[in-house]
C-alpha positions in Angstrom: 102.1 115.3 96.4 104.1 115.7 93.2 106.9 116.2 94.5 106.8 113.4 97.3 106.2 111.3 94.0 108.9 112.5 92.3 111.2 112.0 94.9 110.1 108.0 95.6 110.6 107.7 92.2 114.2 109.4 92.2 115.5 107.5 95.0 113.5 104.1 94.6 116.7 102.2 94.4 118.3 103.6 97.2 115.8 102.5 99.3 115.9 99.0 97.8 119.7 99.0 98.1 119.7 100.4 102.0 116.9 98.2 102.9 118.4 94.8 101.6 121.8 96.5 103.5 120.1 96.6 106.7 118.6 93.2 106.6 121.8 91.7 105.6 123.6 93.6 108.2 121.2 92.1 110.9 121.8 89.3 109.5 125.7 89.3 109.7 125.6 90.6 113.7 123.6 87.5 114.3 124.8 83.8 115.1 121.4 82.5 113.9 121.5 85.1 111.1 117.6 84.6 109.3 116.3 81.7 111.4 116.4 84.5 114.4 113.4 86.5 112.4 111.5 83.1 112.8 112.7 82.6 116.3 111.9 85.8 117.8 108.4 85.9 117.1 108.1 82.3 117.9 109.8 82.6 121.4 107.4 85.9 122.2 104.1 83.5 120.9 105.4 81.0 123.5 105.9 83.3 126.3 102.2 85.0 125.7 101.0 81.6 125.2 101.9 80.6 128.8 100.7 83.6 130.3 97.2 83.4 128.8 96.7 79.9 128.7 98.3 78.8 132.0 98.2 82.0 134.3 94.6 83.2 133.0 93.5 80.2 131.6 92.3 81.2 128.5 90.1 79.1 126.1 90.4 81.0 122.8 90.2 78.8 119.8 93.2 78.2 117.7 95.1 80.4 120.4 98.6 79.9 119.1 97.6 81.8 115.8 95.4 84.2 117.5 98.1 85.7 119.8 101.0 85.1 116.5 98.8 87.2 114.2 98.2 90.1 117.1 102.4 89.9 117.8 103.1 90.2 114.0 100.9 93.3 113.3 102.1 94.8 116.7 105.9 94.4 116.5 105.2 96.3 112.7 104.2 99.1 114.5 105.9 99.2 117.7 109.4 98.9 115.8 108.1 101.2 113.3 107.4 103.9 115.6 110.4 103.2 117.9 112.6 103.4 115.6 111.3 106.8 113.8 112.0 108.8 117.2 115.7 108.7 116.8 116.0 107.9 112.7 117.0 111.0 111.7 119.6 111.3 114.5 120.8 107.8 113.9 121.7 108.6 110.1 123.3 111.7 111.0 126.4 110.6 108.8 124.1 110.4 106.1 121.7 113.6 106.2 124.9 115.8 107.1 127.0 114.9 104.1 124.1 114.8 101.3 120.5 115.6 100.7 118.1 112.8 101.1 114.7 113.4 102.0 114.1 112.3 105.3 110.6 110.3 104.9 113.2 108.2 102.5 114.7 106.6 105.9 111.4 105.9 107.1 110.8 103.6 103.6 114.2 102.0 104.0 112.7 101.1 108.0 109.5 99.8 106.7 111.1 97.9 104.5 112.9 96.1 106.8 110.3 95.4 109.1 107.5 94.8 106.4 109.9 92.0 105.5 109.9 90.5 109.0 106.3 90.9 109.1 105.6 89.0 105.8 107.9 86.3 107.4 105.9 86.2 110.3 102.6 85.7 108.6 104.2 82.9 106.6 104.5 81.4 109.9 100.8 82.3 110.4 100.2 80.1 107.2 101.7 77.4 108.3 100.4 77.2 111.7 96.8 77.8 109.8 97.5 74.1 107.9 98.8 72.8 110.9 95.6 73.5 113.1 93.1 73.0 110.4 92.0 76.2 110.1 88.9 76.5 107.7 89.7 78.8 104.8 87.1 81.0 102.9 87.2 83.7 100.2 87.1 86.1 103.3 90.9 85.4 103.5 91.4 87.9 100.5 90.5 90.8 102.5 94.0 90.6 104.2 95.9 92.5 101.7 93.3 96.0 102.2 93.7 95.1 105.7 97.5 95.4 106.0 97.6 98.4 103.4 95.6 100.0 106.0 98.0 99.2 109.1 100.7 100.2 106.5 99.4 103.8 105.7 98.6 104.5 109.2 102.1 103.2 110.6 103.5 105.5 108.2 101.4 108.7 109.0 102.3 108.2 112.7 106.0 107.7 111.8 106.6 110.7 109.7 105.2 112.7 112.8 107.3 111.1 115.2 110.6 111.5 112.7 109.6 115.2 112.9 108.7 115.6 116.6 111.9 113.7 117.4 114.6 115.7 115.6 113.6 118.8 118.4 112.1 117.0 121.5 114.9 114.9 123.1 112.9 113.4 125.5 110.1 112.2 123.1 111.8 108.7 122.9 110.4 108.3 126.6 107.3 109.5 126.1 107.0 107.3 122.9 107.8 104.1 125.1 105.5 105.1 127.7 102.6 105.4 125.4 103.2 102.2 123.4 103.2 100.2 126.4 99.6 101.7 127.2 98.4 100.7 123.8 100.2 97.1 123.6 97.8 96.4 126.7 94.7 98.1 125.4 95.0 96.4 121.8 94.6 92.8 122.8 97.8 91.1 121.7 96.9 88.0 123.5 93.6 88.1 124.8 90.2 88.5 122.8 89.2 92.6 123.4 86.2 92.4 121.0 84.4 89.3 123.9 86.2 90.9 127.0 84.6 94.5 126.1 80.9 94.7 126.3 80.4 98.3 127.0 79.7 99.9 123.8 81.4 103.0 124.4 84.4 101.0 125.8 84.4 99.0 122.6 84.6 102.5 120.6 87.2 103.7 122.5 89.4 100.2 122.7 88.5 98.4 119.4 87.5 101.0 116.6 89.5 104.3 117.9 92.6 102.6 118.2 93.4 101.4 114.4 96.1 99.0 115.8 93.7 97.0 117.6 90.9 97.1 114.7 93.3 95.7 112.1 94.3 92.9 114.5 90.5 92.2 115.3 89.5 92.1 111.9 92.8 90.1 110.8 91.6 87.4 112.9 88.1 87.5 111.9 89.3 86.7 108.1 92.0 84.6 108.9 90.7 82.4 111.8 87.2 82.6 112.0 86.2 82.9 108.2 84.1 85.7 109.0 84.0 89.5 106.7 85.8 92.1 108.2 83.9 95.4 110.1 84.9 97.7 107.4 83.6 100.8 108.3 86.7 101.4 110.7 89.2 100.2 108.2 88.2 102.6 105.7 88.0 105.6 108.3 91.4 104.6 109.5 92.7 104.5 105.8 91.9 107.7 105.1 93.1 108.9 108.3 96.4 107.4 107.9 96.5 109.1 104.3 95.9 112.5 105.7 98.3 111.8 108.7 100.9 111.1 105.7 100.2 114.0 103.9 100.4 116.1 106.8 103.8 114.4 108.1 105.5 114.7 104.5 104.8 118.5 104.1 106.3 119.1 107.4 109.1 117.3 106.4 109.8 119.5 103.3 109.2 122.2 105.1 111.5 122.0 108.3 114.3 119.0 106.9 116.7 121.7 106.1 116.6 122.8 109.8 117.6 118.9 111.1 121.2 119.1 110.3 121.2 122.6 112.2 119.6 121.1 115.3 121.9 118.0 115.6 125.2 120.4 115.3 
């Protein structure tokens, strides 16, 4: 842990610089520039609204905000996990020429996706004003809930980053798993009201950290209710545990990554 903290301090300037550079690169390569970071989540929100409201006749209160919260958290998790599989290979020119703790690459990617996530949450705030959603002090739970999502995502991604170096087919397996988790997470439908069986509810809502985060964010932002905090706390510590395992594994095997890629 001490080595990890020292490396974060040592490479923090590189992380900040590389994050800004990647964000600027995405803007330069896009005709719409920064506007695309707003239009992309809005477009997906409209698609899922059409499916849920027109096709499935959903009557969820404040449905645009309901969907947008789910999409925002899911996009962060999905993009992080997807990019982690080939992250070392994608940065091959960097890791083969200079020493860089490989989790630093994750911090850079996380910085980019965190920026996009908070842009989306600004839009959530605007929608809340437009729809006149009542706001209570429960909204302050936003930060610990998001922190849990970040910690869990980082922990999962450290392990996937390591495995992705050695398993070429991992990308296909991850895509299949993410597609399954997407439909089990309740992005465009109310998972809590549809699943009444306590066993299935535990499996789909409590044992799925992203579903748990989305459920609690909707509670505090839309319904002015406190979060169901037990599983959020549990997942926070599970995320720390996964992060510790992932970082330790990366430190142990990172010298072999270059050899595998040759």
